[in-house]
Wavefront OBJ file of the C-alpha trace (Angstrom):
o trace
v 94.918 10.487 130.878
v 92.823 12.129 128.452
v 90.767 14.786 129.078
v 86.878 16.228 127.627
v 86.972 19.699 127.151
v 83.886 22.313 127.681
v 83.246 25.089 125.785
v 83.043 26.757 129.503
v 85.272 29.408 130.176
v 85.971 30.700 133.688
v 87.128 33.764 134.652
v 88.651 35.252 138.463
v 91.118 37.679 139.041
v 91.795 38.358 135.561
v 92.418 34.776 135.126
v 90.924 32.462 132.768
v 90.463 28.704 132.974
v 89.022 26.360 130.794
v 87.756 22.386 132.767
v 89.329 19.861 131.555
v 87.613 17.851 133.193
v 86.046 17.510 136.644
v 88.645 17.486 138.675
v 91.155 20.269 136.558
v 91.449 22.981 134.708
v 93.954 24.701 132.034
v 95.505 27.859 133.614
v 95.563 30.408 130.804
v 97.990 33.300 132.259
v 100.479 35.066 130.541
v 100.513 32.568 126.830
v 101.452 29.342 129.377
v 99.303 27.035 130.232
v 99.236 25.360 133.591
v 97.042 21.854 134.226
v 95.025 23.986 137.365
v 93.387 20.985 140.652
v 90.330 21.931 140.815
v 90.389 22.818 144.763
v 92.959 26.179 143.335
v 89.644 27.675 141.152
v 87.589 29.377 142.084
v 83.709 28.961 140.589
v 81.693 31.560 138.662
v 78.768 30.492 139.582
v 76.511 32.948 141.527
v 76.063 31.707 144.836
v 75.714 33.878 147.919
v 78.002 32.561 149.808
v 81.125 32.638 147.944
v 80.475 36.307 146.738
v 83.175 39.257 148.785
v 82.091 41.406 150.893
v 81.080 44.577 148.142
v 79.179 41.986 146.495
v 77.243 40.507 148.143
v 76.270 44.565 149.701
v 75.500 45.082 146.089
v 72.969 42.563 146.123
v 71.218 42.706 149.045
v 71.079 46.584 149.465
v 71.229 47.783 146.089
v 68.857 45.087 144.498
v 71.465 43.770 141.567
v 71.915 40.593 140.340
v 74.397 38.160 141.419
v 76.053 38.505 137.625
v 75.947 42.227 138.137
v 77.302 42.187 141.443
v 80.030 40.228 141.012
v 81.652 42.375 137.419
v 80.751 45.107 139.304
v 83.059 44.050 142.754
v 86.057 44.374 141.076
v 86.174 47.946 140.758
v 84.745 48.510 144.529
v 87.171 49.416 147.834
v 85.132 48.759 150.855
v 85.377 45.528 153.652
v 82.374 46.879 155.281
v 79.196 48.834 155.313
v 80.213 51.852 156.856
v 81.984 54.023 153.639
v 78.722 52.115 151.291
v 76.256 53.590 153.771
v 77.511 56.825 154.054
v 77.195 56.898 150.829
v 73.847 56.925 150.960
v 73.608 58.492 153.607
v 74.594 61.272 152.136
v 72.297 61.084 149.188
v 69.248 60.366 151.158
v 70.545 63.353 153.330
v 70.519 66.158 150.152
v 66.860 64.920 148.792
v 67.744 61.974 146.600
v 64.464 59.897 146.542
v 65.181 55.732 147.150
v 65.177 55.062 143.674
v 66.861 58.100 142.071
v 70.156 56.638 143.942
v 69.600 53.141 143.471
v 69.019 53.635 139.802
v 72.162 55.760 140.262
v 74.178 53.170 142.251
v 73.399 50.604 139.508
v 74.815 53.019 136.749
v 77.971 53.547 138.403
v 78.944 51.063 141.255
v 82.344 52.819 141.999
v 80.246 55.855 143.765
v 79.646 53.042 146.715
v 83.856 53.445 147.283
v 84.149 57.269 147.056
v 84.749 59.681 151.053
v 81.580 61.372 150.445
v 83.240 65.235 152.607
v 85.886 64.954 149.561
v 83.767 63.702 146.504
v 80.353 64.083 147.044
v 79.632 67.066 148.791
v 80.748 69.818 146.960
v 79.677 68.862 143.658
v 76.189 68.692 144.744
v 76.658 71.770 147.004
v 78.473 73.552 144.025
v 75.407 73.047 141.900
v 72.739 73.495 144.765
v 74.673 76.584 145.616
v 73.736 77.541 140.946
v 70.310 76.980 141.378
v 69.158 73.508 141.010
v 67.050 72.110 143.002
v 67.378 68.614 145.321
v 65.042 67.238 142.985
v 66.620 68.404 139.834
v 70.306 67.227 141.476
v 69.637 63.904 141.510
v 67.763 63.483 138.400
v 70.940 65.084 136.390
v 73.878 62.732 138.407
v 71.418 59.468 137.164
v 71.474 60.299 133.820
v 75.503 61.414 134.345
v 76.866 59.433 137.398
v 81.537 59.844 136.781
v 80.260 63.551 137.045
v 80.336 63.073 140.390
v 84.191 62.294 140.104
v 85.102 64.925 137.530
v 87.510 67.885 138.940
v 85.335 69.826 140.421
v 88.291 72.186 139.770
v 89.678 72.085 136.408
v 86.240 70.940 134.433
v 82.693 71.525 136.230
v 83.934 75.210 137.780
v 85.957 76.713 134.984
v 83.121 74.860 132.347
v 80.003 75.825 134.076
v 81.432 79.487 134.839
v 82.305 79.767 130.574
v 78.728 78.265 130.024
v 77.299 80.349 132.209
v 79.369 83.379 130.726
v 78.049 83.254 127.121
v 74.065 82.917 128.995
v 75.035 85.399 130.719
v 73.198 83.979 133.248
v 73.513 81.368 135.422
v 69.439 80.342 134.937
v 70.861 79.549 131.479
v 73.393 77.973 132.202
v 71.343 75.122 135.005
v 68.525 74.698 132.337
v 71.219 73.710 129.607
v 73.550 71.285 131.858
v 70.189 69.543 132.721
v 69.217 69.345 129.434
v 72.436 67.775 127.988
v 74.638 67.177 131.440
v 77.156 66.489 129.012
v 78.078 69.361 128.454
v 79.608 70.165 132.057
v 81.161 67.294 131.895
v 84.569 68.462 129.302
v 87.184 70.794 129.695
v 85.812 73.465 128.203
v 88.580 73.684 126.027
v 88.003 70.113 124.449
v 84.380 71.334 123.042
v 82.669 74.705 123.996
v 85.608 76.681 123.501
v 86.022 76.012 120.257
v 82.979 76.209 118.968
v 82.313 78.946 119.818
v 85.648 80.479 118.949
v 85.141 78.933 115.559
v 81.762 80.762 115.197
v 83.375 84.016 116.546
v 86.442 84.098 114.298
v 84.064 83.712 111.075
v 82.033 86.637 112.500
v 78.935 84.736 114.069
v 77.017 87.712 116.632
v 77.309 86.620 120.581
v 73.706 87.155 120.781
v 72.929 84.139 117.955
v 75.900 81.510 119.302
v 74.065 81.726 123.157
v 71.163 81.117 121.270
v 72.426 77.842 119.632
v 73.961 76.681 122.153
v 71.118 77.175 124.476
v 68.661 75.778 122.011
v 70.671 72.725 120.577
v 73.506 72.377 123.485
v 73.615 68.324 122.063
v 75.454 70.184 118.521
v 78.981 71.299 121.121
v 80.200 68.034 120.945
v 81.856 68.078 117.517
v 84.812 67.586 116.289
v 86.819 71.013 116.511
v 88.530 70.204 112.366
v 84.832 68.806 111.634
v 83.034 71.861 112.648
v 85.749 74.261 111.136
v 85.357 72.582 107.544
v 81.612 72.659 108.101
v 81.303 76.819 108.746
v 83.081 76.994 105.870
v 81.309 75.249 103.996
v 78.300 76.972 105.359
v 79.922 80.211 104.406
v 80.741 79.095 101.174
v 76.591 78.524 100.075
v 76.163 82.037 100.094
v 74.921 82.930 104.221
v 75.343 85.143 105.369
v 76.787 84.803 109.466
v 75.457 88.111 110.792
v 71.941 86.556 110.745
v 70.937 84.432 112.652
v 70.026 81.395 109.360
v 73.386 80.905 109.274
v 73.346 78.938 112.590
v 70.312 77.258 111.501
v 72.573 76.024 108.293
v 75.220 75.677 110.750
v 73.210 73.261 113.146
v 71.680 71.525 109.448
v 75.313 70.683 107.890
v 76.930 69.579 111.124
v 73.740 68.091 112.426
v 74.426 64.940 109.400
v 76.910 63.025 107.482
v 78.287 64.031 104.037
v 76.221 60.452 103.024
v 73.621 61.153 104.639
v 73.724 64.549 103.231
v 73.851 63.663 99.427
v 70.957 60.915 100.381
v 68.628 64.355 100.928
v 70.006 65.669 97.374
v 69.177 62.935 96.218
v 65.608 62.356 96.922
v 65.076 66.346 96.112
v 66.123 65.923 92.362
v 64.695 62.989 92.072
v 61.737 65.279 92.329
v 62.860 67.524 89.392
v 64.765 69.714 91.933
v 67.852 71.754 90.713
v 71.251 71.666 92.406
v 70.542 76.086 92.826
v 66.931 75.051 93.821
v 67.808 72.942 96.164
v 70.678 74.891 97.535
v 68.051 78.279 97.189
v 65.282 75.821 99.550
v 68.165 75.273 101.664
v 68.830 78.952 102.350
v 64.984 79.732 102.979
v 64.707 76.808 105.450
v 67.658 74.996 106.775
v 65.239 72.856 108.255
v 64.595 71.519 104.973
v 68.032 69.141 104.978
v 66.791 68.233 108.530
v 64.275 65.913 107.212
v 64.073 62.156 107.288
v 64.027 61.202 103.287
v 61.034 59.310 104.144
v 59.282 62.022 105.469
v 60.749 64.285 102.369
v 58.919 61.716 99.645
v 55.636 61.620 101.600
v 55.412 65.020 102.371
v 56.834 66.100 98.353
v 53.597 62.767 97.388
v 50.964 64.223 99.589
v 51.380 68.508 97.502
v 52.467 67.367 94.482
v 50.339 64.276 93.426
v 47.131 65.108 96.169
v 47.578 68.595 96.682
v 48.608 69.756 92.543
v 51.367 71.858 93.375
v 54.738 71.895 91.252
v 57.588 70.746 92.223
v 59.511 74.340 92.335
v 56.423 75.499 94.236
v 58.040 73.285 97.075
v 61.013 74.332 96.151
v 59.996 77.832 97.441
v 58.175 76.571 99.830
v 60.106 74.188 101.610
v 58.279 74.919 105.213
v 55.863 72.920 103.845
v 57.622 69.364 103.954
v 58.574 70.393 107.935
v 54.521 70.979 108.492
v 52.809 67.323 110.400
v 51.309 65.614 107.282
v 49.266 63.427 109.565
v 47.920 66.622 111.765
v 48.366 69.727 109.822
v 48.397 68.810 105.791
v 46.126 66.102 105.177
v 43.122 67.360 107.775
v 43.691 70.977 106.535
v 43.675 69.781 103.180
v 40.577 67.857 103.558
v 38.023 71.091 104.732
v 39.797 72.983 101.800
v 38.740 69.730 99.278
v 35.291 69.867 101.305
v 34.519 73.545 100.653
v 35.937 72.720 96.732
v 33.578 70.381 95.930
v 30.763 72.302 97.763
v 31.529 75.399 95.513
v 31.929 77.388 98.412
v 35.013 78.874 97.718
v 35.481 80.150 94.243
v 39.034 80.245 94.051
v 41.714 78.256 95.297
v 43.941 79.598 97.774
v 47.618 80.130 98.885
v 48.461 76.588 99.933
v 51.705 77.612 102.008
v 49.401 80.079 103.245
v 46.510 77.752 103.827
v 49.240 75.450 105.847
v 51.256 77.521 107.825
v 47.615 79.424 109.213
v 47.299 78.839 113.579
v 45.348 76.278 113.795
v 42.578 79.595 114.977
v 43.602 81.206 112.233
v 42.319 78.060 110.382
v 39.465 77.636 111.319
v 38.070 81.196 111.634
v 39.433 81.741 108.195
v 38.252 78.012 106.365
v 35.330 76.947 108.954
v 33.740 79.347 111.646
v 32.411 81.356 108.485
v 30.213 78.268 106.578
v 26.978 77.822 107.153
v 28.905 73.898 106.979
v 30.739 75.012 109.679
v 29.553 71.629 112.162
v 30.310 69.631 109.286
v 33.862 71.109 108.264
v 34.955 70.963 111.999
v 34.040 67.040 112.296
v 35.489 66.182 109.240
v 38.552 67.825 110.296
v 38.449 66.958 114.366
v 37.702 63.144 112.183
v 40.793 63.738 110.393
v 43.516 64.863 113.388
v 42.087 62.432 115.144
v 42.999 59.750 113.091
v 46.261 60.420 113.166
v 46.740 59.725 116.830
l 1 2 3 4 5 6 7 8 9 10 11 12 13 14 15 16 17 18 19 20 21 22 23 24 25 26 27 28 29 30 31 32 33 34 35 36 37 38 39 40 41 42 43 44 45 46 47 48 49 50 51 52 53 54 55 56 57 58 59 60 61 62 63 64 65 66 67 68 69 70 71 72 73 74 75 76 77 78 79 80 81 82 83 84 85 86 87 88 89 90 91 92 93 94 95 96 97 98 99 100 101 102 103 104 105 106 107 108 109 110 111 112 113 114 115 116 117 118 119 120 121 122 123 124 125 126 127 128 129 130 131 132 133 134 135 136 137 138 139 140 141 142 143 144 145 146 147 148 149 150 151 152 153 154 155 156 157 158 159 160 161 162 163 164 165 166 167 168 169 170 171 172 173 174 175 176 177 178 179 180 181 182 183 184 185 186 187 188 189 190 191 192 193 194 195 196 197 198 199 200 201 202 203 204 205 206 207 208 209 210 211 212 213 214 215 216 217 218 219 220 221 222 223 224 225 226 227 228 229 230 231 232 233 234 235 236 237 238 239 240 241 242 243 244 245 246 247 248 249 250 251 252 253 254 255 256 257 258 259 260 261 262 263 264 265 266 267 268 269 270 271 272 273 274 275 276 277 278 279 280 281 282 283 284 285 286 287 288 289 290 291 292 293 294 295 296 297 298 299 300 301 302 303 304 305 306 307 308 309 310 311 312 313 314 315 316 317 318 319 320 321 322 323 324 325 326 327 328 329 330 331 332 333 334 335 336 337 338 339 340 341 342 343 344 345 346 347 348 349 350 351 352 353 354 355 356 357 358 359 360 361 362 363 364 365 366 367 368 369 370 371 372 373 374 375 376 377 378 379 380 381 382 383 384 385 386 387 388
């Protein structure tokens, strides 16, 4: 008897089936092949009548597609609607909007198998008691629904308490958790405690550490060994650990790979910067190494070739490379060029000062005081609108 092979492989309960003919499959299990009649194989086609109760529930109640429902149902343990209904009702009682409930379920279907009294209520109550509102709670768990299955005693509570003690505020800890929920997902000894310990060991004031984590909580999730090396590198560059700029330098170094750092160094060298100038610029403003290569190139090209700056001048004022080319540099340069071409100013102002002014101060000094103010303002606004 001959068989015609087709490419379709069916998968059911961990077993793979390869169709040989309309009436027979080969079962591939544990490196053995078994010839089976088609009646012993379960089709993978999305026929609702052949779905398990859990899959049917996901389709009808939660808006799953047949394919995603079939996949998710393999991890669910309920044969009646009582348990999943009680989960959904719990979220409703806590003020979760319908769209957030079903978004959460689609991201984490296993939540429907949990015991609301033992699993959901303690975790929801914990965050409510710390100051999170019902609306914030819904958004928070939609971002990271697996947190509903993390240990309250061993992970959530000690991590939150450690964060709250560091920031000296429950409200700030909640803000950090909302900004970056994954900071609560791990035991404190996995990332948060080593991160803080390494900084403290190197003389960084606790207030600077708290500020760093409050503003950039994502930086905490880094390999402790790699982070320790980064801190040592920043110290070797000559930064003072007692100064706030040290933490910014650590942030800039840890936020990119070694190759990424070297590429940016290469860009600056293309504009004639020496190693000493690059280091000096980094010390003045560590963010100059956080800009993309394209942004650095565009900024340098405009300042050197359009504004007539010396490359070394930009190295002395690296903040210029952090300002928006479209929304800051070009509109103000247009106003300056108008003033110069119409001989409305005697000498060229300090460009670093001109570009760093707040908008109110810039308009007061370079627009409002001239008879041509309406024309200057129109020019300025036209350039701003072009950037939108």
